[in-house]
Legacy VTK file of the C-alpha trace (Angstrom):
# vtk DataFile Version 3.0
C-alpha trace
ASCII
DATASET POLYDATA
POINTS 300 float
263.025 124.600 92.939
261.940 121.110 91.868
262.698 117.815 94.088
265.610 117.272 91.622
267.369 119.838 92.326
266.903 119.772 96.109
268.765 116.969 95.934
271.681 118.326 95.222
272.145 120.920 98.102
274.972 120.522 100.299
273.555 118.702 103.672
275.802 121.629 105.776
274.183 124.611 103.481
273.546 127.513 106.011
275.192 125.856 108.822
278.203 127.757 111.012
281.071 125.590 110.046
284.673 126.829 110.818
287.529 126.004 112.545
286.618 124.900 116.122
287.417 126.780 119.530
290.131 125.604 121.842
286.793 126.178 124.312
285.071 124.096 122.443
287.927 121.120 122.215
288.300 121.774 125.484
284.276 120.911 126.683
283.969 118.146 124.457
287.151 116.871 125.987
285.691 117.247 129.642
281.792 115.286 128.279
283.960 112.317 127.861
286.030 112.337 130.637
285.436 109.308 132.362
283.750 107.604 130.026
283.596 103.972 129.585
283.513 101.462 126.570
283.159 98.291 127.136
285.291 95.383 125.582
282.130 94.760 123.514
282.086 98.054 122.513
285.456 98.110 121.645
285.452 94.988 119.526
282.515 96.687 117.283
284.474 99.298 116.841
287.480 97.046 115.557
285.879 94.894 113.529
283.725 98.276 111.927
287.253 99.436 110.863
289.155 96.134 109.687
290.799 95.072 106.935
288.911 96.399 103.310
286.503 98.718 105.986
289.625 100.562 106.794
289.778 104.260 105.346
293.635 103.358 104.204
293.255 99.579 102.956
296.026 99.025 100.027
295.533 95.381 99.801
297.246 94.555 103.607
300.361 94.404 102.605
301.934 97.621 101.951
302.321 98.456 105.803
304.520 95.131 106.182
306.460 95.648 103.493
307.386 98.939 104.023
308.379 97.560 107.598
310.423 94.734 106.049
312.485 97.452 103.935
314.093 98.192 106.927
314.955 97.271 110.300
312.701 93.986 111.045
312.122 93.086 114.632
308.509 91.733 113.638
309.843 88.093 112.224
306.289 86.601 112.090
305.637 89.010 109.329
307.748 87.168 107.261
304.948 85.608 105.845
303.868 88.459 103.960
307.446 88.643 101.958
308.127 84.837 101.435
305.528 82.487 100.345
306.316 78.737 99.312
309.273 76.533 99.723
310.931 79.694 101.508
308.707 80.892 103.747
308.647 77.083 104.866
312.137 76.981 104.981
311.896 79.894 107.506
309.682 77.729 109.869
311.898 74.865 109.632
314.649 77.492 110.926
312.769 79.009 113.364
312.313 82.558 112.133
315.644 82.925 112.851
319.640 82.512 111.254
321.076 79.142 111.354
324.511 80.668 111.782
324.078 83.527 114.607
320.155 82.794 115.641
319.586 86.414 114.942
315.740 87.053 114.548
316.180 90.376 112.824
316.888 91.681 109.022
316.070 87.696 107.607
316.807 86.897 104.695
316.639 83.332 102.193
319.240 81.510 100.869
320.018 79.176 98.553
322.728 76.977 99.391
324.124 75.415 96.360
323.718 79.664 94.602
320.971 78.284 91.900
318.712 80.646 92.474
316.578 78.245 90.358
316.389 75.853 92.671
313.900 75.814 95.371
314.042 72.788 97.139
313.565 73.242 100.636
316.758 71.584 101.587
318.574 73.758 99.350
316.913 77.045 101.209
318.693 78.307 104.427
317.655 80.966 106.565
320.286 83.418 107.244
320.630 87.398 109.222
321.527 90.172 106.164
325.322 89.653 107.998
325.751 86.494 107.941
324.758 86.057 103.909
326.901 89.097 103.291
330.240 86.963 104.761
328.700 84.112 103.040
328.770 85.858 99.544
332.232 87.491 100.844
330.931 91.125 100.615
334.439 92.202 102.005
335.604 91.808 105.365
333.069 94.632 106.296
330.230 93.344 106.248
327.889 94.953 103.771
330.733 96.939 101.907
331.350 95.533 98.620
335.070 95.567 98.033
336.813 98.161 95.781
339.321 96.414 94.835
338.392 95.427 91.178
341.420 92.951 90.601
342.424 90.664 93.224
345.674 88.297 92.739
345.334 86.069 96.013
344.198 83.079 95.697
341.161 82.864 98.755
339.270 79.555 99.916
335.859 79.908 102.031
334.632 77.076 103.213
330.738 76.164 104.660
329.450 73.912 106.511
325.358 73.419 106.948
324.466 70.449 109.316
321.134 69.261 108.883
318.970 66.654 111.120
316.074 64.961 109.811
313.205 62.901 111.261
314.850 59.046 109.865
311.140 58.029 109.282
309.734 60.717 107.694
312.485 62.445 106.410
311.180 65.860 107.848
314.254 68.336 108.621
314.318 69.179 112.405
316.687 71.202 112.535
319.796 73.399 110.829
323.306 74.764 111.681
325.508 76.678 109.105
328.877 77.419 110.568
332.035 79.080 108.403
335.331 76.564 108.952
338.619 76.295 109.157
341.427 75.852 106.164
344.427 74.998 108.396
348.201 74.591 107.425
348.331 71.204 106.985
345.147 71.395 103.820
347.032 74.440 102.174
350.322 72.882 102.486
348.871 69.572 100.642
347.635 72.246 98.143
350.963 73.723 97.543
352.508 70.156 97.415
350.188 68.767 94.463
350.448 72.071 92.278
354.010 71.446 92.183
355.331 67.985 93.066
355.153 65.311 90.125
354.512 63.289 92.567
352.965 64.684 95.641
352.533 63.205 99.190
349.242 62.942 98.952
346.248 62.949 97.193
343.851 65.929 97.603
340.717 63.699 96.730
338.412 64.299 99.956
337.443 61.310 101.457
335.977 61.118 104.844
334.152 63.446 106.866
334.749 62.534 110.764
332.897 63.662 114.108
334.231 65.010 117.056
333.684 66.085 120.707
336.848 67.958 120.900
335.661 71.713 122.198
338.991 73.674 121.767
338.425 77.208 118.891
340.212 75.248 115.541
343.288 76.675 114.625
345.729 76.992 111.661
348.227 74.073 113.414
345.263 71.450 113.590
346.076 67.869 111.857
343.572 66.058 113.433
340.151 66.534 115.304
340.904 67.116 119.181
338.524 63.836 119.880
337.769 61.979 117.133
334.942 59.528 117.872
333.134 58.026 114.382
334.032 59.139 110.317
332.231 57.962 107.028
333.669 57.860 103.782
332.331 60.762 101.729
328.587 60.056 100.703
328.937 62.625 97.179
330.897 64.938 95.539
331.338 67.298 92.787
331.854 70.952 91.539
330.508 74.326 89.755
331.425 77.523 89.222
334.474 77.088 91.016
332.783 75.487 94.253
333.319 72.011 95.401
330.780 70.387 97.441
331.307 67.408 99.532
328.268 65.760 100.870
328.869 62.966 104.474
325.905 61.456 105.892
325.380 59.551 109.091
322.109 57.239 109.522
319.995 56.974 112.014
321.348 54.145 114.194
324.884 54.827 112.513
326.190 57.352 115.433
324.490 59.105 118.405
325.507 61.469 120.513
326.238 65.415 121.423
328.989 66.297 118.877
331.253 69.081 119.527
333.421 69.369 116.155
334.117 68.195 112.505
336.593 67.522 110.313
336.503 66.843 106.362
340.066 64.815 105.374
341.804 64.052 102.273
343.357 60.549 101.290
342.230 59.256 104.646
340.984 55.351 105.452
338.175 54.321 108.192
340.882 54.247 110.801
340.512 57.671 113.153
342.967 60.789 112.436
344.166 59.489 109.514
344.145 61.568 105.940
344.574 64.967 105.573
343.042 67.293 107.953
341.441 69.613 104.562
339.079 71.356 107.560
338.128 72.077 110.706
334.981 73.524 112.640
333.850 73.679 116.209
329.699 72.961 116.244
327.643 71.583 119.248
324.589 69.420 117.555
323.540 66.436 119.430
321.600 63.548 117.194
319.166 60.924 118.282
318.489 57.207 117.289
315.588 58.711 115.301
317.051 61.109 113.477
319.937 60.794 110.330
322.619 63.574 110.044
323.581 65.351 106.751
326.912 67.265 106.547
327.377 69.739 103.463
330.294 71.856 103.245
331.199 73.787 99.728
334.727 74.961 99.441
335.028 78.402 97.184
338.004 78.777 95.537
337.944 82.725 94.528
LINES 1 301
300 0 1 2 3 4 5 6 7 8 9 10 11 12 13 14 15 16 17 18 19 20 21 22 23 24 25 26 27 28 29 30 31 32 33 34 35 36 37 38 39 40 41 42 43 44 45 46 47 48 49 50 51 52 53 54 55 56 57 58 59 60 61 62 63 64 65 66 67 68 69 70 71 72 73 74 75 76 77 78 79 80 81 82 83 84 85 86 87 88 89 90 91 92 93 94 95 96 97 98 99 100 101 102 103 104 105 106 107 108 109 110 111 112 113 114 115 116 117 118 119 120 121 122 123 124 125 126 127 128 129 130 131 132 133 134 135 136 137 138 139 140 141 142 143 144 145 146 147 148 149 150 151 152 153 154 155 156 157 158 159 160 161 162 163 164 165 166 167 168 169 170 171 172 173 174 175 176 177 178 179 180 181 182 183 184 185 186 187 188 189 190 191 192 193 194 195 196 197 198 199 200 201 202 203 204 205 206 207 208 209 210 211 212 213 214 215 216 217 218 219 220 221 222 223 224 225 226 227 228 229 230 231 232 233 234 235 236 237 238 239 240 241 242 243 244 245 246 247 248 249 250 251 252 253 254 255 256 257 258 259 260 261 262 263 264 265 266 267 268 269 270 271 272 273 274 275 276 277 278 279 280 281 282 283 284 285 286 287 288 289 290 291 292 293 294 295 296 297 298 299
């Protein structure tokens, strides 16, 4: 047999191999009992099997992706699913839903529903339940409506509150809330649809802040305690959605606000106009921050 053939001989040829007996396993276990491995040795073992050195290495994200498909309680791992502005938006929102503060099952939502608009101000963090509610997937969260057609008219409104550093323009915090369309707002809509000389114009005119803490109710006609209001900064619409923006400068107003209202046909005077929407919040604005309030009303 030449040398070349010798190299092909299996290393364990002629050795006694096979399944280990229980006695052998027990002896090995006893021999290691009380054996101490130093921290330095543990680190060496860990480094020797880390990353690409691991026997089941598959690019470094496969395990995380499988985890992200189900319940995810390890919110920092979202960095493996999102990148760019989507990840930055999650960081701004401190990896929690800006509506219910949940840290589980987070997704990034496009506020204006344009999936091509990936500006940070258009990306917000929501949990799957709040995300489903925002997209109006029936009243039972996560169960799509089985009714193919709906004859009723539904108004679904949402608020996005954004605080920014007045100097740098960086977002410091955000909140999202679902609103109530009170009877006064629905009455104004019916009046404008049927009366040749309606009592009020439907054009949204002002966004007001208040300190009242009572829950929004259908019978509301004003804020409970209005403290400041501004004329709307912008109005636009698209795909059956009306977008209204209110803006408050750094030194314009400060304090803790517990309610917000959107008014049609109003003036600069407190409580003037028709209350179209009211929402309860808890947001504190300092004299170094600006506050932007984005309200969207979806007509379904």
